[in-house]
N, C-alpha and C positions, 0 to 999 in steps of 0.2 A: 561851793556850787550856786549855782543861781536859783533861785524861784523858779519854781513850775508855771506857767501860766494856766489860765482854763482853758484857752484855744490848744497848748500843746497836750491837755492834759485828755479832751475830746478827740481830738486825733490817737492820741497812744491807747487808750481804751477802744476804741475803735478799731484800730490796729489789731489787736488782742482779739475782738470779736471776730476780723475776719480771717485770723488764723483757723480756728475750728469752725467756719461760716459752709466750709463741703459737708463734713462729716455728720455735724450738728444742726437740728431747725433751728431757725432762728427763735421760738422760743425758749429752746431748752438754753442758751448762751450764756443768760444767768445763771445758769445752775452751776456753770463751770468757773465764770470770770468772777460773778460778786463775790465767791468765798475767798479765791484767790486775792484778789485786789484789797479785801478786808486783812488777810491774813500777812500781805505786805508790809501793811499799814501800821498792825500789829507788831511784826517782827521790826520794823524800822523803827517804832519809838520805841521798844525794850533796846534796840541796840541804842539810840540817841541816849535814853535814862540810864544805861550802865556808863555812858562815858562822863554825862554829867555828876555819876555818882564817885567816879573815878577824880575826877575833880576836887572832889569832896574830901574823898577818903584815900587820897597817896597813889592815885593809876589805876588803871583801868582792870588791871590781873585782880589785885586788892578788890576792887569794886565787883569784880564776876564771883570771888569765894563768898563775899556778903550777902547778894542776891541768893546765890545758891542755899546757904544756911537760913534765909528768910526772905523768900517771896513777898512779901509783903511791903520792902522797901520798892515795888516798879506797880504799877498799876494791872497789868498781866504779866503772867512766867510766860515766857515762851522757853519751851524745851530744845534743848541744842539740836534735836534731829529736825523741829520744824522752824530753827532759823532759816532765815532765807539764801543766805551763802548756804547753808547744809541743801537748801533743795535746789539750787541752780546746778549745783556741780552733778546730781542725778541723773543718769543716761539710761539705763535699765528697769523694767519693774517701774515705772515711773507713776503710773495711776494707784498700783497699793501703795506705793511711798507719800503719795500726796493725802491720800483715805488716811493713813496710822497717821499722818503728821497733825493734820489737824482734829482726829481724833485724843490724841495726845495734849492738844491745846484744851480741849475742853476738858479735859481729866484733871487739867492743873489749875482751870478757872470757871468754877462752876457756875458761872453767871453767862458763859459763853457755851454750856451746852443746853443743844438744839437750836443754835447759832449757826455757828460754823462748823460744826461734823453734822451736817445733813445731808450731805452728797457723798455718794458712793464715787471717786472718780474711776474706779476699778470696775464700775455695772456694765452688765451684758440685757441685752436684749435678744429673745428669738436666739441665743444661744453665742451669740456674739457680742464684743466690745462695743458700748455706744461711740466712745470716744478712745484712739489707739496710743501708744506710748510717743507715739512720732509726735501727731498734733501736739499733746499734751507738753513733751519737751517744749516746742517752739513755743507753745505758750507763756510758760514761764518764760521763755528767752525775752520775749517782747516786754512783758511784766518787770521785767528786770532791769529794761533801759531807764527809768526813773526811780529815784530814791523818797519814798515817801513818809520821811522824820520830819521831826517836831521844827525842824532850822529848812525842810526843804518846800512845805506845802500849807497854806494856810487848810484848817480844818472847814471852813467855808466853800473855799474854793474845790476841794477832794471831794467835798458833800454836794457840790453844785457838777461836779464832773461823773460823781455815782449819779444822779439824777439824771444827767442827761445818760446816762447808760442804759438807765431804766425806760426811759424815753424813746428810746431805740428799741429795745425791745416789745416795748408796748406797740411802736408800729409795725412791726414785724410779726405780733402776736395778735393783732386784731379785734377780733369780737372780744373776747374773755379779756383785755390787759385792763380795761376798766375797774376790775375786780382791785386791782391793788395799783393803780397809777391813777392820780388826777395831774388834769395838767398844771404845771408850776405856775401858770400865772394866774388860774384860779385859784389855787393855793395863795398867792402872794393877794390876791382880792379880798378874801377871805381873812387873812389874817389884818389888813387894811380895815377893815370894817370892824372886826373885832377890836383892833388897838388894845394888846395885852398891855398890863402895867405888872412893873415888879412885884413876884410875889406869888403869884395869880396861879391858880391850880388848873389846868387846862386836858379837857378829857376828849379822846375820839372812839366811840363803840364798836367802829369797823375800821380802823386804822389801818390797812392795807402797806404798802411800804414807809408808814409814818410820817408821808411828806405834807400832811397838813399839818400837824404838831411841829416838825420841825421849821415849817413858814413861821408859824406864831414865834418859835424859839429866835428865828432871823430879826423878825420885825423885833420885838423885842432889843436886839444887840443894836439894829439902825437907830433906835430911838434914845436908847439908853446907855449905849456902849463906849468909849473910847478909844482913840486908837495909837495903840503901842506896837512901835517897828512894822506897820502897813498892814494891821490887825485889830481888829472889831474887839475889848475886850468887854464883858462889864463891869465897872468898878466895884470894890469891895464891900462898897457902902449900898449897892444896887441889888437886890435878891433875886435868882433867876426865879425864871417861869419853873415849875412842877409838872412833868406833864406826862400822863395815862392814856394806856390804850391799851383795846383789848382786838383779836384779831383770831378767826376761825380756819386758818388755812395754814398749817405747819411752816409749809416753804415760802408763804408770805411773812407769817410770823417772825421768821428767821431774815427774810431781808429787812424787816421794820427795825429788828433790834440792830444789826449790820449798819443800817443806814445811821441809826442813833448816833452808836459809836464811833462812825466814821465822821459824823458830824461835832465828836467832842461832845455830846451832850447826856445828860442822863434822863432816861425816860420808864418808867413801869409800865413792859408792854407784857400782856398777858395773852398765853394763847386759849383759846376755847369758843364756845359760842355766847355772846353775848346775848340774843333772845331768849335764851331757853338757861344760861347760868351766869349772871353777869359778875364777874371777876371783883368787883370795886362795890362790897358790901361794908357796913358798919360794924359796931360789936355786935349789936341787935337787930341784926340781919336786914337790914335795910339799905336801900341802895346809896351807896357812897355820892356827896353832890360837889358840885366844884363851881368853880367861878365863871368859865368859859366852858363851851363845847363847839366841835370844828367835825366835821362827818360829810363823808359822802358815802353814802350808805348802797348797795346793789339797788338798781330802780325795778320798783313791779315786780317786786321778791314775791314768790309764796311762799306762803308761812300756813300750816292748816291751825284752823280756827282754835282747836284745843293748845295752841300755843297761848291765847288770850285769855284762856277761861280758867278760872279760880288763881289768878298769878298774886303768889306771895309777897310780891314788892307793889301790890296794888300799883301799877302804873300805866291802864286803860281807863285812866276817870271818864275819860270823852266818849268812849264807845269801844266796841269790836271792828278793826278792818275787814274788809273782804279776804278771804281766805290768797285771792290771786295779785293782793298789791298790800305791800307791808311797808309802804311810805310813813302813813299814820300810825303805824305801830312802832316803828322808828323813833319818829318827832316825837310821840306820847314817853319811849324809854329815855329821850335824852332829856323831856324834861320833868321827867324826873328825877334827873341825874343832875339838874342844875339848880344852884343854890338860889335861896332869894335875893334878888336884884341881879341874878343871875344871865348871862346873854348866849345867845347860839346861831350859830350860822352854817346851814345845814345845804350842799347838793343834794336836786331833788329833779326827777323826770317831769316836765312841763303841766304835766296833768294834773298833776299831784294839788294843784291851786286853783283847779277849775273841774275835775272831773264830778259828776254829778249835781252841778248846779243847774235848775232851770228843769230838774226832772220832777215828774208830779207825785208826791209821797214822800217815802224817808230812802236817804240813800246813807251806807254808810259813812264815804269818803266825806262827803258834805257835810254829815252831821257832828261828824269830830272835829270840819273845817271850822265849821258855826261854832264848835265850843270853845276854839281856843279864839276867836275872832270877838265872842263874849264875853272872855274873861280878858279881854284885851292885852294879847297875849305875841300876837304878829306884828312886827315893828315895821317890817319891809318884807317886798317881793322883787328881786331883780332875774329880769328875762336874759337871759345869753345868749349867743349869736349861736348858730349853725355849728356843726363840724369843728368844736372844740375835742368833744371827748373820746378816747380809741376805740370803746365799745360801740357808740353809737353816731349818727349824724343827726338826732335829733338835740336842739338848743340846752334843755336843761334851764334849773332857775336854783338860784340861790336866795335860801330863805330865812330870814332874820326874826328869831325871836328874845324877845327882852322882860324879863320878868317886872321890870321897873322902869319903864317906859319913862320918856321926858319928854313927850307929846302925848300923854293918855287922850285914845280916841278916834287916832289919825291914824293910815298906814301911808307908809311912801311905796310906789310902786313906780319901778325905774324899767324903761321899754331899752336895753344894749345891746337890741339884738344886729344893730348895724354898728357896733363898738366892734370893731374888729379888723385885723390884718390878713390879706390871704396868704393862705401857705399852702406847701405840702409837704406832705399829705393830709392837713391838718389846718383851719384857721389859727388865730392865736388874738391874745389881748395884747397893745404895746404896752409902753409905760404910760404914755398919755391917757388911754384908754383906765387904766386901771386909775390911778390918778381920780379921772373925771368922774367915775362911779363912786371912789370911796370920797371924792367931796362932798359929792349929789347927798350921801347919805349922811356925813357927818353933819354938814351945816344945815339940812334939814333939822335935826335932831336938836340942834341950838337955835331955831329959828331963823338962819341968816343962809338960806339959800340961793336965794336973789341974788345977795350981794357976791359970793363966792364964784358966780357963774360968771356974773360981771367982770371981775376982780382979776378972773382967771382968761376973760377972752372966749367965752364961751357963748356968747351971745350969737353970735354967726349960724349957731347951728340948734335943728327944730330941738323944742323942748323933748326931752325923752322920760319926761317923770311927771306924775302926776302926783296929786294927795290926796286921798279920801277919807270921810270919816268911817267908822264903824257902820253907821246908820246907813251909807251910803252902801257899803258890803252887802250888808243884809237885805237890802233895796235888790243889788243883784243876785240874792240865793248865793253870796258868799263865795262868789267868783271872782279870784283875787288873782288872776290872769293880767300881766302889767300890758298887753297887748290890748285887752278889751278897751281899756282909758286911754292910752297913748298910742298913736299912730306913729308912723315912721314914713318920711318919704312922701306925705299925703295918704299913704294909705290907711284904710280900716283894719281893724282887726283880721285874724286870717277866720275865714270861712270853711276850714277843713282841718280835721285833726291830722297828726302826724300817725303813721302805723303803729308803731309804738301803743301810742295813745288809743289806736282805733280797736287795738287788739284787747288791751286792758278791760274797754267799755265792753265787748263782746261776750271777756270772761266775767263781768259783774253780772251783767243780763244773764248768762246760762246759770249764775249763784242764786240770784232771784228766783229765775222761774224754777228752777229744783227746788228752792226753799217754798214757792208758791203752793208748789205738787205737793210735797209734803204737808203743809197744812191743809189742804182741802182732801188728801187721801184720808189723816186722820177726822175731819169734819163728816166723811162721808161713813167710815166706819161708826163712828158713833149713832148715826142715822140710820145704822143696818142697813145703807148700798152699797157698802164695799169690801170684799174679802180680801 
C-alpha cells in the first residue's frame, strides 16, 4: 500500500468533518473526530505490532496469544471490541459502542485515561442525541478509507494532518480558538528562535493542544535527525528532548496528549491550574526549572490579586501585576521555571511591552518590565503581523528572555509587522519570513547581523530591526514596542492603540482609581472626617 501524502490526509480528515457538519457545530467537530482518528492510529499500529511479532515468533496467531498473556509486548494494548475492524462492522447503537470502545482502551492503558475516553459518543442535549448513529456510522466509514499504521504514514505527516484539522476547527471556532491553538508558522518561528539542543528539557505552562512543544521536537529532528526509509529519526547517540506541559482545560489537555502520541513523541503533560497549583516542582516543593520555555498564554487574562500574594513559590519578585492583566504574572512564573542560562520565547499581546510607559507615578506592568530590563533579562522583542491569530486580529509579539545573554546590555527589536502573506481567513508567515526573522535574531546574538542580511540578499528590504541599550530603554520609560524604534514603509510608530489594549488600559485606570479611593478613605477616617 502506498504511503499516504499530506494532501491526501488533509482532504480525508476534512471529508470526515463534513460528514457531521450538519448535525454538529464546527467547534464540536474535534470532540468526535480527534478521538476516533487517534483510536484508528492506535488500532492500526497495534495490528502492525502483532504482525511484526508474528514474524519473530512463528505466525500471527502465536503472536496474538503472546500479547493476550503479556500486554507489555506492545506499546498500547487494544481490546478486541475496540479494534478498528470490529468498529467498522457495527451498524446499530454505534454511539454506545464507540463510547464503550474508547473506555475499554483507557482501562487497559492507564496512560490514556482522561485522554481517549473524554467524549461520550452517545451524549444528549435537551433530551436528544447530539449526533445520531447514522452520521456516526458514516464518519467511521470515511475514517476507514486509509490505514494509519507504522508503514502507511509517517508520524510527522500524520501529526501535520492532525494540526491541519485543529487549524480548521480554530477557523470555525473563532473567538475562543486561540486558547488551544497557536498558528503553526508562529510555533515554527519560536522553535527556530529557541533552537533546542539534544537532551534539553522544554516546558510550556499553558500548553493548549501541545503545538509549541511539538514544534521544538520537530526542530530538533530537522537539525539533528537522519533520514531512514524517507522518515527523519534521531540517531541513537542523539538524546531526544524532554517535554513538559500543563493545561487547565480537560478537553484541551486530552487533545495535547493525543497530539503528542500522534507525533510519536513522549511528553509529560499534566492537567491543572498552573498559576495556582504548578504541576512541576522538585523535592523541596520549589518550582522545577527547565532549559527552555515556550508559551502562548491567554492574553490580558484576569486573575485576582490574591493569586500573587503570599506566593509559596516566590515567583513574583519583580512585582504584582494588575488584576486585569496577567501577562507579567505569566512571565514571572516562566522566569522562575527557567534554569540559569535558560531561554524562553513567549507570545503576548503587543501592549505587554508598552503599557504604563509615559505614565506619571508608578504603574505595575511598567515597573515589572523595568525590573526585567534592569536585570538584563530581555533579549529581543519581535512584533508580529496583524490577523495571524484565531482569537483576535491584533498583532501580538514574541518576547525572548535569556538568563545568559550573549550581548549584555542590548535588546534586539524586530518590527516584522509587514512580513506576512495575505490569507483567508487569516494572514500567515511564509518560510522566507520565518527564516528572515530567525536569522536576524541569531546573527545579531553573535554580532554578524549585517553580514547575514547581505549574504541572504535581504538588503533591498527596508531595515526591520533596531538594537537598543538598556539605558535607551530606560530613557524611553521601558517602552519596548518595536514600532516605536523601527518604522516600516517610511511610517512612524502607530499613534493609536488596538481596541484590546485600550480596554486593558481602561481597566488599569479603574483599578488605580479604586485603590486611590481606598487610600483616601483610610486617611479621612484617621482624621475623623469619614465614617
